[in-house]
N, C-alpha and C positions, 0 to 999 in steps of 0.2 A: 184164577187169582189165588195166591199162595195161602191167603186167610182160610179159605175153604178147606185146604188140606190140613189145617190146624198149625200152620206155621205162626208161632207167636211173635216172632220179630216182625213179620209182614202185619200182624193184628196190631202191634204197637205202631206201626207207621200209619195205619188208618186211624187209630185212635188219636196220634199226635195231630193228624191232619183235619179230622173233623171235630176234636173235642169242643173247641172254642166255639164253632159254628153253632152246634147243638146247644151248648151252654147259653149262648146269647138268645136264641129263639126261646129256650126253656124260662130263661129269666124274663124275657119280655113277657110271657104269659103268666108266670107264677109270682112274679115281684119278690121273690125271696131267694137269696144267693144259696141257702143251704138246701131248699127243696129243688132249686134247679140243678145243683150238684147231684142230688139223689136221683134226679129224674136222668141226668146224663149217664149216671153209673148204670142205671136200668136199661138204658138204650144200648150201652156197650155189652152188658152181660146179655141181652137179648141177641145182639149181633153175634157173640161168641157162640151161644147156643144154636143160632141159626147158620152159622157159618157154611155149612154143607150147600145150603140153598143158594149161595153167592154164584155159583157157576151157571145159575139158570137165569140170573138177573142180567137183562139187557142194559138197565141205565142204574148204576149204582148210587149215583146221587139221588135220584128220584126215590128209589127203594129205600135208601138210608133215611131221608127226609119222611118219607111216609111212616117208616117205623118210629122215628123220633115223633112225629106229630101224633101217632096213636099212643104212645107211651104218655105224652104229655096230657092228652085227653083222658086216658085211663087214670093217671093220677088225680087230675082235676076231679074225676067222677067218683074216685075213692075218698078223696078229701071231703068232697059234698055229702057222701054217704056217712062219713064218720061224723061230721057235723050233724046230720039227722039221726045219728045213734043207731043206723040201720043194722048194725052188727055183722054184716058179711061184705067181702070184698071180691065178687065176682066181677070179672071185667064185662062191662056193657059194650064196648067197642071191641070188636073182634081183633085178636092179637096180629093177624096179618090182613088187614084191610089194605091189600095191594091190588085194588080192582083196577080194571081197564079205566074206568070213569075217573078214579083218583090219579093215575098216572096221566091221563088226558088233561085233567084239572092243572096238575103240576106244568105239563108241558105247554099249555094254553098260557098260563101265567108268566113263563119264561119267555114266551113270545111277545106278550104285551110289554113286558119289561124291555126287549130288544126294540120294539116300535117306540118306547117311551125314549130310550137312548137316542134313537135317530132324530128326535124333536129338540135335543139339547143344542145349545149353539157350539159352534165348532171347536173352541177352545176348552169348553166344559167337557164337550164329549171326548176330546183327545186325552184329558186328564183323567176322566171317569174310566176310559178304556185303559189307560196305563195302569191304574189302580186295581182294576177289576181282571184284567186278562193277564198282566205281567207281574201282578202282585207286588208293585213297586210302592215304598213308603211315600209319604208326603216329600220328605227330604230328597228321596231319590228321584221323584217327578220334578221338584224344584230345580234341581241341578240339570236334569236332561233338557227342561225347557227354559233354563235360565230365567226363573222367576222365583219369587218369595215363597218360602213354605206356607206362610199365612194366606198368600193368594191361593194355592193349591187347595189348601183346607177350605177355603170360601167356596171355590168352584166345587168340591166334592159336596160340600154341605147342599148348596143350591141344587146341584145334580141329584142327590139322593131325594130332596123334597120334590123335585119335579118328578122324578121317577114314581115315587109313592103316590102322589097325586093322580098321575097319569093312570096307574094301575087301579087306583080306587075308582076313578072315574070309568073305566073300561071293564070292570067287573072281576078283576083278577083276586086272587086269593091272598090276602094279606100275609098269611103265615108262610106262604111260598115267597113272598117279598122279602121278608125278614131273613128267611133261610137263604136266598140268592144273595142278597147285600149284605150279610152278615161278615164275611171276609173283607169288603171294601171298607167298613166302618172301624174295624178292628185290626 
C-alpha cells in the first residue's frame, strides 16, 4: 500500500474512504459531534504514525476498525478519568490491541451479518446487497429495480433492523455491526 511508503495522496484516499464510517461509529458511542470529530482525527493521526505497519496487515478494514475502536475506548477512558479528576491520561487499553482474538471477533461478527442477510426476504436482500456491495444510492437502486425510492428506503430500514437484531441474538459485537453497516446507512 502506497500509504505505508508515505504517499500523501494515497493517505488522502484512505482518509476520504473511511472518514465518514469512523465518524459514524464514534458519534454512535460519544453522542457528541465535536468529540466524534476529535476521535476521528486521532485515528487518522495514529494511522499516519503507524503507516509503516500497513504492509504487514492482512485485513486493512479489520485493522483500521480495531484501531478506531481502541481510540474510542481510550477517549472514553480519558474522559471518565478527567471527570474523576484523576490527573493523568495514560492509556488503559493498549494502543495496538490487534490481537488474534479481536480479529477473530471481527470476522465472526461479519460472518453473523452474512447469515442475517441470508434470512432477509429476496427483494429486501437484493436491495440491501445493491446498497452494500455496489454502493448504490436509494435513487440508483430505485431506477435499477423500477421501484420508488421510498420503497428502497423502507426495505433498507427493515433489513438493517433485521440484521441488527439477528446479530444481537447471535452474540455479535455491536460495534462491528455499526462499522460494517455505516456505509449502507450514509
